[in-house]
N, C-alpha and C positions, 0 to 999 in steps of 0.2 A: 957526729957528737948525736948520742941520746940526751936530749931534754926529759926529765921528769918532774908533773905538777905535781906539787905541792896536794893534800889532802883536801886544801879547803879551797885553792884553784877549782879543783876539778869540778867540787858543791857550786863553788857560783857559777861557776860553766852551765850545769846541768841547772838550778835555779831561774836564767838566766831563758834557756831553751822548753821548759815548762813552763815560764811565764809564760811563754807565748801560745798556751797550749789556753789558757786560761783567755786572752784576751782577742782567738779566733774566732768565739763562739756572739759575742758580743759585737764584735767587726760587723759579721758573715749574719744575721738576726739583723743588726740595727738599718743597716745599709738597707736590707732588703725591704724589713718595714718600712721604711720611711719613704723607702719609693715606691713601694705599695697603696701606700695612702696621698699622694702627691701625684704619681702621676695622672696621666689624664688617658681612660681605656683600659685600667689595669685596675682588676676584681680581684681579690685573697681571693674572697668563692669561690671565685672563675679557675683562675694562671695561677701557676707556679711563679717560686721565682724566677728560676732560665730563660720565661720569654722576660721577662727586664733586660736583658742584653739585646735583647731591638730598639729601630727605634737612637735619634739622635741626642741623646740620653746613655743607646746601650753601652757607653764606653763606661757608665757609672759602676757597674751587674757587675761589665768585663772582669774592672782591675778586682773586684768584691770574690768573686773566684777565683784573681790569680795571686790576690795577698794572702787570705784567707787558707789560701795553699798551700803560702811558703809559708805563713807561719801553723801550720797542721804538719806537715812535714817539720822543721824540729820542734816542735814537741815530741812529735816519736824519737828526734831527736837524743829528749833527753828522755826518754824512756828509758829508752837504752841502756842507757846508763845506769838508773840505778832501779830495775827490772836484772831479773836473772835468766829470761827468757826473750826472744831473738823472734817471736812471730808474729807478738802484739805490736811492737811500736812497726815491723816490716808494713804488718796490716795498716796498722796507717796512716804507716807513709805514703802504701800505696791508695790510701781513701788521697790524700795528701795532694797524690799527682792527680787522682782523673779529677779534683775539683782548680786544679790548671789546664788537663786537658777540658773541659766543661765550659772555661773560660773561652779558651782557643778556637775549639770550633761551639759557637750559637747557637743554640735548642729557636726554631724555626717557629713565627711569629702563626698566631690562633686566640679562635673567636674575639675576635675583637682588638687582638693589644697589638702590636698598637693604634693607633684610632683609624680608622679605615680597610682591617683587616679581617673578611669575610667573619661569621660565625662559625664554629662551632669546629673542627681539626683542619690542621692541614687539609688541605685537597691529595697534595701530596707533602715528600720526605725532602728534604734534603737534602747532600750529603755532609753539608754537617751536624742536620739536626739527627742524623742516621748515628754520625760516627759518638752524638751529643748524648743523646742516648744510651745506646752502648758504654762508653766511658764512664756514664753518673750510673747505670745498671751492675758496672763492675766495681764502680766507686762504694756504690753502696754496699754491694751483699763485702766487698773484703775493710768495710765498718763492720758490720754485725758481724764478722768474725773476729773483733778486734777486740769486740768488746768481748767478747766470751772469753778472747784469750789474754786477755792483760787481767781480765777482772780470778782470771787461773792463781795471780798468784797476786792478791789483794786478800784482805779479812772476808770473814766467811761472809757480816752484813755485808762490804765494799761491791764482795764479788758475786750477792745477787744482786746489785745495785745495778752492774756494770749488764750484766743477766738478760733483767728485765730491764731495761736502756732498750739493750741491745734489738731484744722482739717486737717492741716497739715499735720500734724504725721500724722493724723490716717489716710489719703488720701498718703501718704510714704509706711504707712502700709499693707493697703488693699495691695496696686502694687502686694508686697513678697509675700503678702497672699495668692495671688491667682491661682502664683506657673507663673506667669509670668518670665520668668529671661533674659526680654531685658537689652539691656545696660542699658536703660533709664529709665528703672526700678529699675532697682541696682542702677546707681546712682541717680533716685531718693529719694530711700530708706534713700544714705548715707546725697540726701542733708536734710529730715526729718526730723533725727538722734541731725543736728547739730544744725537745728530749736530746740528741745526740749531740747538739752543741754543749750542755748543761752540764754531760757526763764528765765530754771529755775536759770541762772546766773544773769541775770535782774533782774529776781520777789527776790529771795535771796537780792541784792545787792541794792536796789529799798526795801527791810525790816529795814538792816542793818540801814539806814537817820533815821528810822523809830522810833529808842531804842531811850530809855531815854539816855540820856550821863548822 
């Protein structure tokens, strides 16, 4: 027997899923910044959030990746329910999966973090460090594409906001992917991460308002 959900029940489920998109960013950025400001040896101008997965307290950042990834996938499911296109939500879900993989495959220690790690980049890259970077690169590409795909179904103003957010994030990632390690590049990537999560929260909130009450 097939059960048909009422429009109210469907809208309620969509709103709950989209709420996950609002929560994911504050969780990821907040947990990252708190750790970055309190963990010995970590410097926001030298280290990306990924290296926080190392050390005795590394489980905190690993959990941050996993939970943020699950929240992002849930948000993608919510967007799939309220947007006409499929590619945007799929790409966003792919980014969520990449976050989970980033938690599963830890980045290598680098440039003095955790304490006792030699200065500079790792002398050699481990298999899990390689997978971490590969998953991150694929996930970031999916996120940029999602900004464009999802934006195409929004109002012109919000569409431009989505595209600009995607391009700014791409610029920030390109800086660190180039191997440059200057404070401006590292801080620029932190800013790009905040921009991307803000986009997800703002877009999720906007789509929540579009659901049927």
